[in-house]
C-alpha positions as CSV (number, residue, x, y, z in Angstrom):
1,M,73.9,-166.6,-74.5
2,E,75.6,-170.4,-75.5
3,K,74.4,-173.2,-74.5
4,Y,76.6,-173.6,-71.7
5,E,75.1,-170.0,-70.2
6,L,71.7,-170.9,-70.2
7,A,72.1,-174.2,-68.8
8,E,74.0,-172.5,-65.9
9,K,70.8,-170.7,-65.3
10,D,68.8,-174.1,-65.1
11,Y,70.9,-175.4,-63.2
12,N,70.4,-172.8,-60.6
13,D,66.6,-173.2,-60.9
14,G,67.3,-176.5,-59.5
15,M,66.8,-178.5,-62.9
16,K,69.0,-182.2,-63.1
17,Y,71.8,-182.9,-65.3
18,R,69.6,-185.6,-67.7
19,E,67.4,-182.6,-67.7
20,I,69.7,-180.3,-69.0
21,A,70.6,-182.9,-71.1
22,E,67.4,-183.9,-72.7
23,K,66.7,-179.5,-73.3
24,Y,69.9,-178.9,-75.6
25,E,70.5,-182.1,-76.8
26,V,73.9,-182.8,-75.5
27,S,75.1,-185.4,-73.6
28,L,74.8,-185.7,-70.2
29,N,79.5,-185.5,-69.8
30,T,78.7,-182.9,-71.3
31,V,76.4,-181.1,-69.3
32,K,79.2,-182.4,-66.3
33,S,81.8,-181.0,-67.8
34,W,80.4,-177.8,-68.3
35,K,79.6,-177.4,-64.4
36,K,83.2,-178.1,-64.0
37,R,84.3,-176.0,-66.3
38,Y,82.3,-173.0,-65.2
39,N,82.4,-173.8,-62.0
40,W,78.9,-173.6,-61.9
41,F,77.6,-173.2,-57.7
42,R,73.9,-173.7,-57.2
43,D,72.9,-171.3,-54.5
44,S,71.8,-172.9,-51.0
45,G,68.1,-170.8,-51.7
46,A,67.8,-172.6,-55.2
47,P,64.9,-174.2,-55.2
48,H,64.5,-178.4,-55.8
49,L,62.9,-180.7,-57.9
50,K,60.8,-182.8,-56.0
51,S,62.6,-185.9,-57.3
52,V,65.4,-185.2,-55.7
53,H,65.2,-186.4,-51.9
54,T,67.3,-184.6,-50.2
55,K,65.1,-185.0,-46.6
56,E,66.1,-188.8,-47.1
57,R,70.2,-188.1,-46.7
58,G,71.2,-188.4,-43.1
59,G,72.8,-185.3,-41.9
60,A,76.4,-186.2,-40.5
61,S,76.7,-187.7,-37.1
62,N,77.2,-185.2,-34.4
63,G,80.7,-184.5,-33.8
64,N,81.9,-185.1,-37.3
65,K,84.4,-183.1,-38.7
66,N,85.1,-184.5,-42.3
67,A,83.5,-180.5,-43.6
68,K,86.0,-178.9,-41.0
69,G,88.0,-176.4,-42.7
70,N,85.8,-176.3,-45.5
71,K,84.3,-173.3,-47.0
72,G,82.1,-174.8,-49.2
73,G,82.1,-175.0,-53.2
74,A,84.9,-172.6,-53.8
75,A,87.4,-174.0,-55.6
76,P,91.2,-174.1,-54.1
77,K,93.1,-171.3,-54.0
78,G,95.0,-170.3,-56.9
79,N,92.9,-172.7,-58.9
80,Q,92.7,-171.6,-62.5
81,N,89.8,-173.7,-63.8
82,A,87.6,-171.0,-64.5
83,R,90.0,-168.9,-66.6
84,T,91.4,-171.7,-68.6
85,H,87.9,-172.4,-69.6
86,G,86.6,-169.4,-70.1
87,L,89.6,-168.9,-72.1
88,F,88.2,-172.0,-74.1
89,A,84.4,-170.8,-74.3
90,K,85.8,-167.7,-75.9
91,Y,87.8,-168.8,-78.8
92,F,86.2,-172.1,-79.5
93,N,82.9,-172.8,-81.0
94,D,80.1,-175.7,-79.2
95,E,81.3,-178.5,-81.0
96,A,85.2,-178.4,-79.9
97,N,84.2,-177.1,-76.5
98,E,81.9,-180.4,-76.3
99,I,84.9,-182.6,-77.6
100,I,87.2,-180.9,-74.8
101,G,84.3,-181.7,-71.9
102,E,84.0,-185.3,-73.3
103,L,88.2,-185.4,-73.5
104,Q,88.0,-184.4,-69.4
105,E,86.3,-187.7,-68.8
106,Q,89.2,-190.1,-70.2
107,K,92.4,-191.2,-67.9
108,P,95.9,-190.3,-69.6
109,E,96.2,-193.5,-70.8
110,D,93.2,-193.7,-72.6
111,L,94.1,-190.5,-74.4
112,L,96.9,-192.6,-75.9
113,W,95.3,-195.3,-76.6
114,H,93.3,-193.6,-78.8
115,Q,96.1,-192.0,-80.6
116,I,97.6,-195.4,-81.0
117,E,94.7,-196.9,-82.7
118,I,94.6,-193.9,-85.0
119,Q,98.3,-193.9,-85.6
120,Y,98.4,-197.6,-86.3
121,A,94.9,-197.4,-88.6
122,A,97.0,-195.0,-90.5
123,I,99.8,-197.1,-91.3
124,I,97.8,-200.5,-92.8
125,R,95.8,-197.9,-94.8
126,A,99.1,-196.3,-96.5
127,Q,99.7,-200.1,-97.0
128,K,96.4,-199.9,-99.8
129,I,97.1,-196.0,-101.0
130,M,100.8,-196.5,-101.5
131,W,101.0,-199.9,-102.7
132,V,103.6,-200.5,-105.5
133,K,102.5,-203.3,-107.8
134,N,106.1,-204.4,-109.4
135,E,109.3,-202.5,-111.2
136,N,107.5,-201.4,-114.0
137,D,104.5,-199.4,-111.6
138,E,104.4,-195.8,-113.3
139,T,102.1,-192.7,-112.7
140,K,101.5,-190.0,-115.2
141,A,99.8,-186.6,-113.7
142,Q,98.9,-184.3,-116.0
143,T,100.3,-180.4,-114.7
144,Q,99.6,-178.0,-117.1
145,Y,97.1,-178.1,-120.3
146,G,98.6,-175.8,-123.3
147,F,96.6,-173.4,-125.0
148,G,96.6,-172.0,-128.5
149,E,99.0,-173.3,-131.0
150,S,101.8,-172.5,-128.9
151,G,100.7,-174.0,-126.3
152,S,101.9,-177.6,-124.9
153,D,100.9,-180.3,-121.8
154,K,103.2,-181.3,-119.4
155,Y,102.9,-184.4,-117.2
156,E,104.7,-185.2,-113.8
157,Y,106.1,-188.7,-114.1
158,Q,106.4,-191.0,-110.9
159,F,108.6,-194.4,-111.2
160,A,108.3,-196.7,-109.2
161,W,111.3,-196.6,-107.1
162,D,110.4,-193.0,-106.7
163,K,106.7,-194.1,-105.0
164,Q,108.7,-197.0,-102.9
165,A,111.1,-194.4,-101.4
166,N,107.9,-192.3,-100.9
167,F,106.5,-195.3,-99.3
168,L,109.5,-196.1,-97.0
169,N,110.1,-192.5,-95.8
170,A,106.4,-192.1,-94.8
171,Q,105.9,-195.5,-93.4
172,S,109.7,-194.8,-91.5
173,R,108.4,-191.7,-90.0
174,A,104.5,-193.0,-88.9
175,M,106.1,-196.1,-87.3
176,T,108.3,-194.0,-85.2
177,T,105.7,-192.5,-84.0
178,L,103.9,-195.2,-83.2
179,S,106.3,-196.5,-81.1
180,N,107.1,-193.4,-78.8
181,L,103.1,-193.9,-78.3
182,I,103.7,-197.5,-77.3
183,K,106.3,-196.7,-75.3
184,Q,104.8,-193.8,-73.4
185,F,101.6,-196.0,-72.7
186,I,103.9,-198.9,-71.6
187,N,105.5,-196.6,-68.8
188,I,102.3,-195.1,-67.4
189,T,100.0,-198.5,-67.2
190,N,100.0,-201.3,-65.2
191,E,101.4,-205.3,-66.3
192,D,98.1,-205.9,-65.6
193,D,96.3,-204.0,-68.5
194,E,95.8,-206.2,-71.2
195,R,96.3,-204.0,-74.1
196,T,100.2,-203.5,-72.9
197,A,100.9,-207.1,-73.7
198,K,99.7,-206.7,-77.2
199,L,101.0,-203.7,-77.8
200,K,104.9,-205.2,-77.0
201,Q,103.9,-207.5,-79.9
202,I,103.1,-204.6,-82.2
203,L,106.0,-202.6,-80.9
204,A,108.7,-206.0,-81.8
205,A,107.3,-205.8,-85.3
206,T,107.0,-202.4,-85.8
207,D,111.1,-202.2,-84.4
208,N,112.3,-205.0,-86.6
209,I,109.7,-203.0,-89.9
210,R,112.3,-199.9,-89.0
211,A,115.4,-201.2,-89.0
212,R,115.0,-203.3,-92.3
213,T,113.2,-200.3,-93.6
214,E,116.8,-198.0,-93.1
215,L,118.7,-200.8,-94.5
216,I,117.3,-201.4,-98.1
217,K,116.8,-197.0,-98.1
218,G,120.6,-197.2,-98.3
219,A,120.9,-199.4,-100.9
220,K,121.0,-198.8,-104.2
221,K,118.0,-197.9,-106.1
222,D,117.9,-200.2,-109.4
223,T,114.9,-202.8,-110.0
224,T,116.8,-205.7,-108.1
225,M,116.6,-204.1,-104.9
226,L,112.9,-202.7,-105.6
227,N,111.6,-206.6,-105.7
228,A,113.4,-207.5,-102.4
229,L,112.2,-204.2,-101.0
230,I,108.7,-204.7,-101.7
231,D,108.8,-208.5,-100.6
232,V,110.0,-207.4,-97.2
233,V,107.6,-204.2,-96.9
234,N,105.2,-206.4,-97.6
235,G,105.2,-209.5,-95.9
236,G,108.1,-211.2,-97.3
237,D,111.5,-212.5,-95.8
238,G,109.7,-212.6,-92.2
239,S,109.0,-208.5,-91.5
240,G,105.9,-209.8,-89.9
241,T,104.0,-207.6,-91.9
242,A,102.2,-210.4,-94.1
243,E,98.5,-209.8,-92.7
244,I,98.4,-206.8,-93.7
245,Q,98.2,-207.1,-97.5
246,S,95.8,-209.2,-98.9
247,E,96.2,-212.7,-100.9
248,T,94.7,-210.9,-103.9
249,T,97.0,-207.8,-104.1
250,R,99.7,-210.0,-103.6
251,N,99.2,-211.8,-106.6
252,D,99.3,-209.4,-108.5
253,S,103.2,-209.3,-108.5
254,P,104.7,-211.3,-111.0
255,A,106.4,-214.4,-110.0
256,N,110.0,-214.8,-110.5
257,D,112.0,-216.7,-113.0
């Protein structure tokens, strides 16, 4: 049996969420998500632990109609929770189901915020991985090893302008994705959300960088334009990305005569 099936039996026996979480070594939110996902419903005849002070909870006042028309813990007619989550349980492992359970506790704007953080981190990290030092930056990779007298080795070369062009294309796509995520976030959040102001600044910077990138991509690929291209992408000419590259890295570039 799966963990959530065993946990449901314990829940029906009157065990509390925290005790179930400790028993099966999962988070409290995971147990709550199991209850919601698989529609756990504790029978009225199930035993209750002494720590649950049911008698101290006063009943509804005489004439109270809050529960009128409520049939009990049943889901609304047409509710597909059991069907949907049963599908997850069938095709996903426990780890994936636990992640899905955690996501159910998140608001849409929080999920978008996490995506923005991940995308922005990837863009910053790409600055280091795809860094082109100067116009003489060349990469040589062996693609084939020769055997015997007739065999020969083969190599693949990547020149500075090729690497920089690939970098620009990748960054342009990544920044477009980031901009779309930011716009979605701003549309669904309130103005008083402190994250909104920060994202508007990032959005303005990414739009500026993407516009400059498109202009440079259309230019002739020679070493003269490459110098200008590297300068723009990595902080020169007011692109707004100067803080991305460290001073040590930037000093590696040769000074113009």
